[in-house]
All heavy atoms as an XYZ file, in Angstrom:
944
protein
N      12.863    -15.824     20.906
C      12.801    -15.528     19.482
C      14.189    -15.065     19.039
O      14.881    -14.365     19.776
C      11.758    -14.430     19.248
C      11.542    -14.144     17.793
S      10.284    -12.870     17.444
C       8.862    -13.465     18.298
N      14.577    -15.428     17.819
C      15.894    -15.022     17.330
C      15.904    -15.023     15.806
O      14.930    -15.405     15.160
C      16.979    -15.959     17.856
O      16.782    -17.263     17.339
N      17.032    -14.580     15.238
C      17.232    -14.620     13.790
C      16.254    -13.768     13.025
O      15.863    -12.674     13.445
N      15.851    -14.301     11.861
C      14.972    -13.567     10.966
C      13.633    -13.214     11.571
O      13.095    -12.130     11.311
N      13.071    -14.095     12.382
C      11.776    -13.827     13.009
C      11.875    -12.634     13.955
O      10.968    -11.789     14.009
C      11.278    -15.053     13.752
N      12.978    -12.529     14.687
C      13.196    -11.412     15.603
C      13.294    -10.102     14.818
O      12.673     -9.094     15.179
C      14.466    -11.642     16.430
C      14.875    -10.521     17.382
C      13.813    -10.290     18.444
C      16.216    -10.855     18.026
N      14.054    -10.112     13.737
C      14.216     -8.910     12.905
C      12.866     -8.460     12.355
O      12.521     -7.266     12.402
C      15.222     -9.167     11.757
C      15.254     -7.998     10.789
C      16.611     -9.431     12.318
N      12.075     -9.410     11.850
C      10.766     -9.059     11.304
C       9.864     -8.446     12.365
O       9.153     -7.467     12.096
C      10.102    -10.291     10.679
C      10.750    -10.706      9.379
C      10.094    -11.915      8.745
O       8.941    -12.244      9.109
O      10.727    -12.528      7.869
N       9.864     -8.990     13.564
C       9.021     -8.453     14.645
C       9.486     -7.048     15.049
O       8.659     -6.170     15.313
C       9.010     -9.390     15.850
C       8.223    -10.657     15.610
C       6.771    -10.387     15.232
O       6.091     -9.600     15.925
O       6.320    -10.946     14.216
N      10.791     -6.834     15.087
C      11.313     -5.503     15.409
C      10.874     -4.509     14.338
O      10.411     -3.403     14.639
C      12.853     -5.528     15.554
C      13.251     -6.291     16.814
C      13.426     -4.108     15.577
C      14.740     -6.566     16.943
N      10.989     -4.893     13.068
C      10.597     -4.005     11.970
C       9.095     -3.710     12.006
O       8.678     -2.568     11.754
C      10.991     -4.598     10.620
C      12.490     -4.519     10.357
C      12.827     -5.041      8.979
C      14.278     -4.815      8.643
N      14.578     -5.171      7.246
N       8.284     -4.697     12.313
C       6.840     -4.467     12.422
C       6.552     -3.437     13.514
O       5.734     -2.536     13.336
C       6.098     -5.768     12.743
C       5.983     -6.716     11.584
C       5.286     -8.000     12.027
C       5.324     -9.065     10.952
N       4.744    -10.336     11.428
N       7.230     -3.607     14.647
C       7.025     -2.674     15.753
C       7.514     -1.272     15.422
O       6.844     -0.274     15.728
N       8.672     -1.164     14.790
C       9.199      0.155     14.421
C       8.295      0.833     13.391
O       8.143      2.057     13.410
C      10.630      0.027     13.903
C      11.681     -0.348     14.952
C      13.019     -0.657     14.286
C      11.837      0.752     15.991
N       7.682      0.047     12.519
C       6.730      0.596     11.557
C       5.515      1.153     12.286
O       5.059      2.267     12.010
C       6.298     -0.486     10.544
O       7.462     -0.931      9.834
C       5.267      0.044      9.568
N       4.997      0.395     13.225
C       3.826      0.824     14.011
C       4.098      2.128     14.751
O       3.224      2.978     14.884
C       3.460     -0.287     15.019
C       2.319      0.052     15.950
C       2.035     -1.082     16.930
N       3.174     -1.515     17.704
C       3.616     -0.917     18.822
N       3.008      0.157     19.287
N       4.659     -1.393     19.475
N       5.345      2.328     15.165
C       5.718      3.516     15.933
C       6.112      4.700     15.054
O       6.445      5.764     15.554
C       6.877      3.172     16.880
C       6.570      2.085     17.911
C       7.829      1.702     18.663
C       5.482      2.546     18.873
N       6.093      4.496     13.724
C       6.430      5.580     12.811
C       7.915      5.781     12.596
O       8.333      6.813     12.078
N       8.722      4.800     12.968
C      10.177      4.920     12.837
C      10.723      4.257     11.579
O      11.832      4.574     11.159
C      10.862      4.290     14.051
S      10.376      5.011     15.623
N       9.987      3.341     10.995
C      10.496      2.540      9.883
C       9.461      2.484      8.773
O       8.272      2.274      9.029
C      10.807      1.122     10.375
C      11.356      0.180      9.329
C      12.636      0.338      8.828
C      10.587     -0.870      8.859
C      13.145     -0.539      7.870
C      11.087     -1.755      7.912
C      12.362     -1.575      7.424
O      12.868     -2.441      6.473
N       9.914      2.681      7.527
C       8.992      2.642      6.391
C       9.458      1.664      5.320
O       8.945      1.666      4.217
C       8.842      4.038      5.795
N      10.412      0.825      5.636
C      10.938     -0.126      4.658
C      10.173     -1.432      4.652
O       9.154     -1.588      5.325
N      10.701     -2.396      3.912
C      10.038     -3.704      3.828
C      10.170     -4.490      5.138
O      11.173     -4.362      5.833
C      10.783     -4.412      2.691
C      12.113     -3.752      2.618
C      11.906     -2.332      3.062
N       9.162     -5.271      5.441
C       9.208     -6.143      6.619
C       9.839     -7.452      6.151
O       9.196     -8.280      5.514
C       7.801     -6.400      7.209
C       7.102     -5.080      7.537
C       7.896     -7.309      8.425
C       7.800     -4.219      8.563
N      11.120     -7.599      6.435
C      11.852     -8.799      6.036
C      12.858     -9.155      7.122
O      12.850     -8.561      8.194
C      12.538     -8.581      4.675
C      13.463     -7.367      4.670
O      13.964     -6.964      5.747
O      13.696     -6.813      3.578
N      13.712    -10.115      6.856
C      14.667    -10.567      7.880
C      16.048     -9.943      7.722
O      17.003    -10.384      8.341
C      14.765    -12.095      7.853
C      15.309    -12.621      6.530
O      15.443    -11.835      5.567
O      15.586    -13.825      6.459
N      16.154     -8.881      6.930
C      17.447     -8.227      6.710
C      17.677     -7.156      7.762
O      16.934     -6.176      7.843
C      17.490     -7.637      5.303
C      17.427     -8.703      4.238
C      17.462     -8.091      2.849
C      17.474     -9.196      1.823
N      16.243     -9.313      1.095
N      18.730     -7.302      8.541
C      19.032     -6.372      9.621
C      19.982     -5.261      9.193
O      19.819     -4.119      9.584
C      19.625     -7.132     10.817
C      19.935     -6.232     11.974
C      21.165     -5.836     12.392
C      18.994     -5.612     12.859
N      21.050     -5.009     13.482
C      19.722     -4.861     13.786
C      17.605     -5.622     12.951
C      19.122     -4.116     14.802
C      16.996     -4.888     13.951
C      17.747     -4.152     14.863
N      20.962     -5.585      8.394
C      22.020     -4.624      8.074
C      21.675     -3.772      6.852
O      22.387     -3.770      5.857
C      23.341     -5.347      7.859
C      23.857     -5.990      9.131
C      25.210     -6.619      8.922
C      25.701     -7.230     10.222
N      27.056     -7.720     10.128
N      20.577     -3.020      6.943
C      20.215     -2.099      5.876
C      20.234     -0.683      6.430
O      20.093     -0.477      7.642
C      18.813     -2.390      5.310
O      17.845     -2.123      6.328
C      18.686     -3.831      4.829
N      20.412      0.291      5.550
C      20.433      1.695      5.979
C      19.104      2.088      6.620
O      19.078      2.803      7.630
C      20.748      2.595      4.791
N      17.996      1.618      6.047
C      16.681      1.961      6.587
C      16.490      1.399      7.992
O      15.929      2.067      8.872
C      15.587      1.445      5.664
N      16.972      0.190      8.230
C      16.845     -0.413      9.561
C      17.703      0.329     10.566
O      17.249      0.658     11.676
C      17.236     -1.908      9.519
O      16.437     -2.562      8.529
C      17.032     -2.572     10.861
N      18.952      0.609     10.200
C      19.842      1.351     11.114
C      19.251      2.713     11.462
O      19.254      3.127     12.618
C      21.226      1.531     10.484
C      22.094      0.290     10.539
C      23.545      0.595     10.198
N      23.707      1.263      8.914
C      23.823      0.641      7.742
N      23.789     -0.671      7.684
N      23.976      1.342      6.628
N      18.728      3.396     10.458
C      18.130      4.705     10.679
C      16.925      4.613     11.622
O      16.772      5.433     12.529
C      17.703      5.303      9.339
O      17.033      6.514      9.521
N      16.086      3.611     11.422
C      14.897      3.440     12.262
C      15.279      3.157     13.711
O      14.686      3.706     14.637
C      14.034      2.308     11.712
N      16.274      2.301     13.913
C      16.705      1.979     15.280
C      17.291      3.221     15.944
O      17.023      3.494     17.117
C      17.716      0.805     15.280
C      18.315      0.606     16.660
C      17.024     -0.476     14.813
N      18.057      4.017     15.195
C      18.630      5.255     15.761
C      17.532      6.245     16.130
O      17.589      6.873     17.188
C      19.588      5.901     14.765
C      20.926      5.218     14.688
C      21.844      5.932     13.719
C      23.156      5.184     13.569
N      24.056      5.843     12.604
N      16.519      6.399     15.265
C      15.401      7.299     15.564
C      14.693      6.850     16.836
O      14.382      7.657     17.711
C      14.390      7.313     14.412
C      14.827      8.049     13.194
C      13.721      7.935     12.141
C      14.172      8.370     10.785
N      13.132      8.147      9.766
N      14.425      5.547     16.922
C      13.737      4.999     18.085
C      14.559      5.222     19.353
O      14.053      5.692     20.360
C      13.460      3.507     17.880
C      12.855      2.838     19.081
C      11.527      3.038     19.405
C      13.613      2.002     19.896
C      10.965      2.432     20.507
C      13.059      1.387     21.001
C      11.730      1.605     21.314
N      15.838      4.913     19.270
C      16.710      5.041     20.438
C      16.835      6.492     20.880
O      16.902      6.778     22.079
C      18.084      4.460     20.130
N      16.851      7.425     19.943
C      16.985      8.840     20.288
C      15.783      9.348     21.069
O      15.905     10.230     21.915
C      17.159      9.667     19.022
N      14.620      8.766     20.820
C      13.400      9.228     21.466
C      13.057      8.422     22.709
O      12.612      8.962     23.710
C      12.217      9.184     20.467
C      10.921      9.575     21.126
C      12.503     10.074     19.273
N      13.271      7.134     22.659
C      12.766      6.259     23.717
C      13.841      5.701     24.629
O      13.789      5.872     25.839
C      11.948      5.100     23.097
C      11.483      4.128     24.156
C      10.761      5.650     22.350
N      14.787      5.008     24.057
C      15.737      4.275     24.888
C      17.106      4.233     24.203
O      17.321      3.424     23.310
C      15.211      2.856     25.114
C      16.043      2.045     26.066
C      15.416      0.674     26.286
O      14.551      0.229     25.546
N      15.874      0.009     27.321
N      18.040      5.102     24.619
C      19.356      5.132     23.975
C      20.069      3.779     23.955
O      20.769      3.468     23.007
C      20.136      6.146     24.795
C      19.096      7.009     25.410
C      17.910      6.120     25.641
N      19.874      2.970     24.950
C      20.541      1.662     25.009
C      20.011      0.711     23.929
O      20.636     -0.303     23.640
C      20.357      1.045     26.384
N      18.873      1.068     23.314
C      18.269      0.187     22.310
C      19.038      0.207     20.989
O      18.874     -0.690     20.177
C      16.819      0.597     22.063
N      19.861      1.215     20.770
C      20.589      1.327     19.497
C      21.757      0.358     19.482
O      22.891      0.715     19.738
C      21.068      2.752     19.296
N      21.468     -0.879     19.166
C      22.522     -1.888     19.130
C      22.816     -2.282     17.694
O      22.018     -2.042     16.792
C      22.103     -3.125     19.926
O      21.030     -3.769     19.293
N      23.967     -2.869     17.503
C      24.374     -3.308     16.169
C      23.669     -4.599     15.763
O      23.648     -4.945     14.598
C      25.892     -3.537     16.140
C      26.694     -2.261     16.317
C      26.490     -1.289     15.157
O      26.493     -1.732     13.999
O      26.322     -0.090     15.423
N      23.117     -5.305     16.723
C      22.466     -6.589     16.449
C      21.039     -6.569     16.991
O      20.753     -5.916     17.978
C      23.238     -7.722     17.129
C      24.646     -7.893     16.608
C      25.352     -9.007     17.332
C      26.787     -9.146     16.838
N      27.508    -10.189     17.552
N      20.135     -7.300     16.333
C      18.781     -7.390     16.879
C      18.805     -8.129     18.211
O      19.585     -9.056     18.394
C      18.028     -8.186     15.807
C      19.079     -8.927     15.050
C      20.324     -8.104     15.132
N      17.969     -7.670     19.123
C      17.950     -8.317     20.441
C      16.532     -8.375     20.984
O      15.660     -7.599     20.580
C      18.836     -7.547     21.423
O      18.258     -6.282     21.691
N      16.345     -9.274     21.923
C      15.050     -9.379     22.586
C      14.770     -8.111     23.382
O      13.634     -7.664     23.471
C      15.007    -10.613     23.488
C      13.645    -10.904     24.081
C      12.584    -11.222     23.042
O      12.826    -11.998     22.120
N      11.410    -10.636     23.167
N      15.819     -7.490     23.946
C      15.642     -6.244     24.698
C      15.084     -5.143     23.799
O      14.210     -4.375     24.206
C      16.957     -5.790     25.317
C      17.386     -6.673     26.472
O      16.531     -7.392     27.038
O      18.583     -6.642     26.819
N      15.607     -5.044     22.567
C      15.100     -4.040     21.630
C      13.646     -4.339     21.288
O      12.806     -3.440     21.300
C      15.954     -4.001     20.363
C      15.445     -3.094     19.243
C      15.281     -1.653     19.714
C      16.381     -3.168     18.040
N      13.343     -5.593     20.995
C      11.962     -5.954     20.676
C      11.038     -5.618     21.843
O       9.957     -5.062     21.636
C      11.850     -7.431     20.313
C      10.439     -7.923     19.991
C       9.823     -7.157     18.836
C      10.460     -9.421     19.689
N      11.456     -5.914     23.068
C      10.633     -5.596     24.241
C      10.404     -4.094     24.366
O       9.297     -3.640     24.656
C      11.280     -6.135     25.520
C      11.279     -7.659     25.582
O      10.515     -8.299     24.826
O      12.078     -8.211     26.384
N      11.453     -3.298     24.130
C      11.327     -1.838     24.211
C      10.357     -1.331     23.148
O       9.528     -0.451     23.404
C      12.693     -1.180     24.051
N      10.447     -1.892     21.937
C       9.542     -1.500     20.851
C       8.111     -1.890     21.205
O       7.186     -1.090     21.058
C       9.993     -2.150     19.516
C       8.922     -2.022     18.450
C      11.308     -1.545     19.047
N       7.913     -3.086     21.684
C       6.564     -3.554     22.029
C       5.950     -2.757     23.168
O       4.731     -2.597     23.231
C       6.599     -5.035     22.395
C       6.730     -5.936     21.187
C       6.742     -7.393     21.587
N       6.652     -8.279     20.424
C       6.876     -9.575     20.473
N       7.188    -10.167     21.620
N       6.777    -10.298     19.374
N       6.780     -2.270     24.096
C       6.277     -1.521     25.246
C       5.992     -0.055     24.927
O       5.465      0.664     25.766
C       7.253     -1.618     26.417
C       7.280     -3.005     27.015
O       6.282     -3.728     26.998
N       8.431     -3.401     27.538
N       6.351      0.388     23.721
C       6.096      1.769     23.318
C       4.759      1.851     22.602
O       4.367      0.942     21.878
C       7.203      2.256     22.380
O       8.442      2.221     23.045
N       4.058      2.955     22.820
C       2.746      3.125     22.204
C       2.683      4.441     21.444
O       3.457      5.363     21.704
C       1.631      3.100     23.259
O       1.885      4.147     24.200
C       1.560      1.771     23.964
N       1.741      4.522     20.534
C       1.538      5.745     19.769
C       2.661      5.987     18.771
O       3.496      5.125     18.525
N       2.669      7.173     18.228
C       3.729      7.556     17.288
C       4.908      8.026     18.114
O       4.823      9.000     18.822
C       3.262      8.673     16.369
C       4.326      9.010     15.331
C       3.877     10.102     14.442
N       3.945     10.086     13.034
C       4.557      9.277     12.206
N       5.193      8.261     12.638
N       4.543      9.428     10.918
N       6.006      7.316     18.009
C       7.214      7.630     18.769
C       8.140      8.526     17.957
O       8.654      9.513     18.450
C       7.942      6.330     19.188
C       9.296      6.624     19.777
C       7.093      5.552     20.178
N       8.347      8.173     16.707
C       9.275      8.919     15.850
C       8.525     10.009     15.102
O       7.430      9.776     14.594
C       9.950      7.978     14.856
S      10.981      6.742     15.675
N       9.116     11.197     15.026
C       8.448     12.282     14.311
C       8.405     11.988     12.810
O       9.298     11.335     12.279
C       9.328     13.501     14.600
C      10.657     12.949     14.964
C      10.408     11.597     15.576
N       7.356     12.466     12.130
C       7.275     12.221     10.694
C       8.342     13.004      9.936
O       8.763     14.073     10.372
C       5.876     12.713     10.327
C       5.534     13.717     11.374
C       6.227     13.256     12.627
N       8.775     12.469      8.825
C       9.715     13.176      7.948
C       8.884     13.895      6.898
O       8.196     13.258      6.109
C      10.674     12.187      7.298
N       8.933     15.205      6.914
C       8.127     15.994      5.989
C       8.885     16.249      4.693
O      10.113     16.340      4.688
C       7.761     17.333      6.630
S       6.804     17.162      8.154
N       8.138     16.366      3.611
C       8.713     16.664      2.311
C       9.045     18.139      2.183
O       8.714     18.945      3.067
N       9.672     18.538      1.076
C      10.087     19.929      0.911
C       8.920     20.915      0.842
O       9.091     22.086      1.140
C      10.883     19.930     -0.396
C      10.455     18.715     -1.117
C      10.054     17.722     -0.068
N       7.749     20.451      0.466
C       6.588     21.344      0.374
C       5.666     21.210      1.587
O       4.501     21.578      1.545
C       5.821     21.044     -0.910
C       6.641     21.355     -2.166
C       5.949     20.925     -3.443
N       4.613     21.439     -3.588
C       4.271     22.564     -4.223
N       5.209     23.284     -4.783
N       3.023     22.952     -4.297
N       6.220     20.656      2.697
C       5.444     20.452      3.921
C       6.200     21.007      5.128
O       7.415     21.156      5.089
C       5.207     18.961      4.164
C       4.440     18.262      3.076
C       4.363     16.767      3.308
O       5.406     16.149      3.583
O       3.254     16.234      3.212
N       5.452     21.283      6.194
C       6.034     21.663      7.485
C       5.387     20.792      8.556
O       4.279     20.284      8.376
C       5.816     23.157      7.821
C       6.592     24.045      6.875
C       4.343     23.525      7.802
N       6.080     20.636      9.662
C       5.562     19.824     10.757
C       4.777     20.729     11.710
O       5.281     21.735     12.182
C       6.714     19.156     11.485
C       6.293     18.030     12.384
C       7.442     17.399     13.129
C       8.586     17.041     12.215
N       9.698     16.432     12.913
N       3.527     20.369     11.971
C       2.690     21.093     12.922
C       1.964     20.075     13.782
O       1.306     19.181     13.254
C       1.662     21.963     12.205
C       2.284     23.162     11.537
C       1.286     24.291     11.334
N       1.934     25.361     10.627
C       1.678     25.705      9.374
N       0.750     25.086      8.703
N       2.332     26.693      8.811
N       2.123     20.213     15.078
C       1.473     19.304     16.030
C       1.780     17.847     15.709
O       0.922     16.986     15.763
C      -0.032     19.549     16.067
C      -0.407     20.931     16.551
C      -1.895     21.112     16.598
C      -2.236     22.525     17.020
N      -3.677     22.750     17.033
N       3.038     17.579     15.307
C       3.473     16.216     15.053
C       3.056     15.637     13.720
O       3.257     14.459     13.476
N       2.465     16.463     12.841
C       2.042     15.979     11.535
C       2.580     16.880     10.435
O       2.822     18.061     10.651
C       0.511     15.947     11.446
C      -0.123     14.943     12.374
C      -1.629     14.861     12.177
O      -2.129     15.299     11.127
O      -2.299     14.357     13.080
N       2.764     16.325      9.256
C       3.205     17.100      8.108
C       1.977     17.705      7.427
O       1.017     16.995      7.130
C       3.953     16.214      7.113
S       5.496     15.564      7.773
N       2.018     19.019      7.228
C       0.940     19.709      6.527
C       1.546     20.547      5.403
O       2.727     20.911      5.463
C       0.105     20.600      7.480
C      -0.614     19.764      8.516
C       0.972     21.647      8.148
N       0.753     20.872      4.409
C       1.227     21.634      3.262
C       1.667     23.037      3.692
O       0.997     23.685      4.496
C       0.133     21.732      2.207
N       2.809     23.477      3.155
C       3.274     24.841      3.391
C       2.368     25.807      2.641
O       1.786     25.465      1.613
C       4.693     25.030      2.838
C       5.784     24.421      3.654
C       7.124     24.753      3.008
C       8.265     24.092      3.729
N       9.552     24.370      3.072
N       2.271     27.021      3.158
C       1.563     28.081      2.460
C       2.465     29.299      2.398
O       3.360     29.464      3.220
C       0.246     28.444      3.171
O       0.544     28.816      4.523
C      -0.728     27.279      3.168
N       2.223     30.155      1.426
C       3.008     31.375      1.246
C       2.131     32.590      1.490
O       0.925     32.555      1.235
C       3.573     31.431     -0.173
S       4.686     30.077     -0.560
N       2.748     33.684      1.922
C       2.024     34.926      2.161
C       1.859     35.709      0.867
O       2.690     35.617     -0.041
C       2.786     35.797      3.167
C       2.848     35.156      4.531
O       1.940     34.422      4.912
N       3.902     35.419      5.270
N       0.813     36.513      0.818
C       0.630     37.434     -0.295
C       0.513     36.743     -1.632
O      -0.172     35.737     -1.791
N       1.233     37.309     -2.613
C       1.150     36.804     -3.979
C       2.242     35.805     -4.304
O       2.464     35.482     -5.463
C       1.201     37.971     -4.960
C       0.005     38.900     -4.842
C       0.066     40.009     -5.854
C      -1.149     40.908     -5.725
N      -1.136     41.980     -6.716
N       2.938     35.324     -3.306
C       3.996     34.349     -3.535
C       3.392     32.961     -3.727
O       2.310     32.668     -3.236
C       4.975     34.344     -2.362
C       5.713     35.656     -2.097
C       6.619     35.504     -0.881
C       6.518     36.088     -3.304
N       4.124     32.124     -4.435
C       3.702     30.744     -4.653
C       4.811     29.808     -4.190
O       5.976     30.196     -4.109
C       3.357     30.461     -6.138
C       2.178     31.297     -6.581
C       4.556     30.686     -7.029
N       4.435     28.598     -3.918
C       5.385     27.594     -3.459
C       6.002     26.894     -4.656
O       5.293     26.362     -5.502
C       4.649     26.585     -2.571
C       5.457     25.721     -1.639
C       6.226     26.561     -0.641
C       4.550     24.763     -0.905
N       7.348     26.889     -4.737
C       7.986     26.185     -5.850
C       8.219     24.722     -5.475
O       7.869     24.294     -4.372
C       9.271     26.889     -6.319
C      10.443     26.736     -5.358
O      10.325     26.047     -4.323
O      11.507     27.311     -5.646
N       8.802     23.959     -6.380
C       8.988     22.526     -6.153
C       9.944     22.224     -5.007
O       9.922     21.135     -4.440
C       9.494     21.844     -7.428
C       8.442     21.843     -8.528
O       7.243     21.968     -8.200
O       8.819     21.704     -9.706
N      10.810     23.191     -4.674
C      11.764     23.006     -3.582
C      11.204     23.442     -2.237
O      11.896     23.410     -1.225
C      13.057     23.779     -3.871
C      13.768     23.256     -5.100
O      13.694     22.039     -5.351
O      14.396     24.063     -5.814
N       9.951     23.918     -2.228
C       9.323     24.333     -0.984
C       9.637     25.757     -0.579
O       9.481     26.129      0.580
N      10.076     26.588     -1.531
C      10.391     27.992     -1.243
C       9.277     28.879     -1.784
O       8.721     28.623     -2.851
C      11.718     28.376     -1.898
C      12.890     27.600     -1.351
C      14.151     27.937     -2.116
C      15.288     27.037     -1.650
N      16.401     27.058     -2.575
N       8.973     29.950     -1.059
C       7.981     30.915     -1.514
C       8.670     31.896     -2.457
O       9.649     32.541     -2.079
C       7.368     31.645     -0.326
S       6.359     30.554      0.709
N       8.186     31.974     -3.683
C       8.797     32.813     -4.717
C       7.701     33.544     -5.486
O       6.525     33.197     -5.397
C       9.649     31.975     -5.701
C      10.813     31.311     -4.992
C       8.799     30.926     -6.399
N       8.124     34.563     -6.256
C       7.180     35.248     -7.135
C       6.708     34.256     -8.194
O       7.482     33.413     -8.633
C       7.858     36.443     -7.800
C       8.207     37.535     -6.821
C       8.886     38.679     -7.535
C       9.296     39.746     -6.537
N      10.031     40.838     -7.184
N       5.462     34.367     -8.628
C       4.929     33.387     -9.579
C       5.758     33.206    -10.844
O       5.869     32.108    -11.352
C       3.543     33.929     -9.927
C       3.169     34.774     -8.764
C       4.454     35.344     -8.227
N       6.391     34.255    -11.355
C       7.146     34.125    -12.597
C       8.492     33.442    -12.412
O       9.134     33.071    -13.385
C       7.342     35.485    -13.268
C       8.054     36.485    -12.365
O       8.021     36.316    -11.130
O       8.646     37.439    -12.905
N       8.930     33.227    -11.169
C      10.216     32.568    -10.937
C      10.057     31.161    -10.376
O      11.045     30.492    -10.104
C      11.087     33.384     -9.965
O      10.398     33.503     -8.713
C      11.410     34.747    -10.525
N       8.828     30.721    -10.206
C       8.590     29.393     -9.621
C       9.053     28.294    -10.560
O       8.767     28.318    -11.746
C       7.112     29.207     -9.295
N       9.813     27.342     -9.992
C      10.203     26.152    -10.759
C       9.033     25.186    -10.726
O       8.696     24.649     -9.699
C      11.424     25.463    -10.125
C      12.714     26.103    -10.411
C      13.890     25.220    -10.063
C      13.800     24.521     -8.757
N      14.977     23.777     -8.361
N       8.424     24.986    -11.840
C       7.287     24.076    -11.915
C       7.483     23.172    -13.111
O       8.029     23.572    -14.129
C       5.982     24.841    -12.085
C       5.679     25.738    -10.919
C       4.347     25.377    -10.366
N       4.075     26.204     -9.206
C       3.793     25.706     -8.043
N       3.735     24.421     -7.877
N       3.537     26.479     -7.022
N       6.991     21.967    -13.001
C       7.047     21.034    -14.133
C       6.122     21.552    -15.218
O       5.016     21.992    -14.940
C       6.623     19.646    -13.682
N       6.580     21.526    -16.436
C       5.763     21.983    -17.552
C       4.610     21.019    -17.753
O       4.807     19.818    -17.863
C       6.612     22.078    -18.816
N       3.424     21.555    -17.777
C       2.241     20.728    -17.987
C       1.928     20.703    -19.469
O       1.992     21.734    -20.142
C       1.052     21.313    -17.209
C       1.219     21.347    -15.699
C       0.029     22.038    -15.058
C       1.367     19.946    -15.152
N       1.581     19.555    -20.015
C       1.250     19.497    -21.435
C      -0.009     20.310    -21.716
O      -0.922     20.343    -20.911
C       1.033     18.016    -21.703
C       0.841     17.388    -20.379
C       1.487     18.278    -19.358
N      -0.031     20.979    -22.839
C      -1.172     21.791    -23.226
C      -2.342     20.885    -23.578
O      -2.178     19.859    -24.229
C      -0.792     22.652    -24.428
O      -1.946     23.259    -24.964
N      -3.540     21.311    -23.189
C      -4.737     20.523    -23.508
C      -5.018     20.567    -25.004
O      -5.620     19.668    -25.562
C      -5.931     21.057    -22.721
N      -4.559     21.650    -25.667
C      -4.818     21.791    -27.096
C      -3.844     20.982    -27.937
O      -3.992     20.881    -29.133
C      -4.732     23.259    -27.475
N      -2.829     20.443    -27.341
C      -1.840     19.669    -28.088
C      -0.694     20.561    -28.527
O      -0.612     21.722    -28.164
N       0.221     20.032    -29.341
C       1.372     20.810    -29.769
C       0.967     21.950    -30.705
O      -0.062     21.889    -31.368
C       2.253     19.786    -30.494
C       1.339     18.674    -30.854
C       0.234     18.682    -29.847
N       1.796     22.988    -30.761
C       1.526     24.124    -31.636
C       1.574     23.659    -33.088
O       2.389     22.820    -33.440
C       2.568     25.211    -31.387
N       0.714     24.242    -33.940
C       0.711     23.821    -35.346
C       2.015     24.229    -36.025
O       2.575     25.268    -35.748
C      -0.495     24.552    -35.937
C      -0.834     25.636    -34.979
C      -0.305     25.223    -33.641
N       2.478     23.400    -36.938
C       3.694     23.655    -37.700
C       3.311     24.352    -38.998
O       2.251     24.070    -39.567
C       4.423     22.339    -38.003
C       4.879     21.595    -36.769
C       5.967     22.355    -36.026
O       6.822     22.953    -36.650
N       5.905     22.354    -34.714
N       4.171     25.264    -39.510
C       3.845     25.909    -40.789
C       3.816     24.864    -41.902
O       4.559     23.889    -41.878
C       4.976     26.917    -40.986
C       6.047     26.539    -40.019
C       5.416     25.711    -38.957
N       2.953     25.119    -42.882
C       2.814     24.187    -44.004
C       4.077     24.207    -44.844
O       4.668     25.253    -45.079
C       1.607     24.570    -44.843
N       4.516     23.037    -45.267
C       5.683     22.908    -46.140
C       5.204     22.504    -47.532
O       4.282     21.693    -47.642
C       6.638     21.850    -45.604
C       7.253     22.215    -44.296
C       8.244     21.165    -43.904
N       8.770     21.465    -42.585
C       9.513     20.652    -41.902
N       9.819     19.466    -42.374
N       9.968     20.998    -40.721
N       5.857     22.992    -48.537
C       5.445     22.557    -49.886
C       5.745     21.083    -50.072
O       6.728     20.569    -49.524
C       6.275     23.435    -50.836
C       7.360     24.024    -49.989
C       6.911     23.958    -48.563
N       4.943     20.419    -50.835
C       5.179     19.013    -51.139
C       6.467     18.881    -51.922
O       6.878     19.803    -52.619
C       4.016     18.422    -51.919
N       7.126     17.749    -51.873
C       8.423     17.566    -52.516
C       8.376     17.743    -54.024
O       9.350     18.123    -54.645
C       9.013     16.198    -52.166
O       8.121     15.196    -52.591
N       7.250     17.544    -54.650
C       7.159     17.681    -56.101
C       6.796     19.090    -56.536
O       6.870     19.430    -57.706
N       6.357     19.934    -55.596
C       5.945     21.293    -55.926
C       7.161     22.154    -56.237
O       8.190     22.038    -55.624
C       5.160     21.939    -54.798
C       3.815     21.272    -54.580
O       3.441     20.424    -55.415
O       3.156     21.604    -53.577
N       6.987     23.084    -57.208
C       8.032     24.045    -57.512
C       7.513     25.427    -57.228
O       6.371     25.715    -57.497
C       8.457     23.934    -58.986
C       9.089     22.638    -59.298
C       9.518     22.628    -60.737
C      10.144     21.270    -61.065
N      10.511     21.159    -62.454
N       8.388     26.274    -56.718
C       7.983     27.637    -56.445
C       8.770     28.599    -57.238
O       9.869     28.461    -57.573
C       8.131     27.956    -54.970
C       6.999     27.407    -54.189
C       7.027     28.031    -52.834
C       5.740     27.784    -52.142
N       5.615     28.387    -50.914
């Protein structure tokens, strides 16, 4: 196997192992592909981190089972037992958008639209009215 078909098979395998989350296509020289190969090589086989797709890399990917690459957790998550779970805060602290525990009045939160709608505007006199 070679060329685009080889790249696609490598990407499918890296996806199965939790190392790659990009599109399954025949493009090798992308940042996501390079990152996935480096993650895989760091955990499984350092020699697998090559600049070009190879049958050896595909064989190494195919011979690996389970989740090989650790999950990438978001700012409001922590890794526990190999999985990302929601962070929690102690006491009266709340989690802000950056994943930090802060006092409720200092939390950065997206403003939610009011269910009642916008605040009423004061009445203006009509243009023909005189006061």
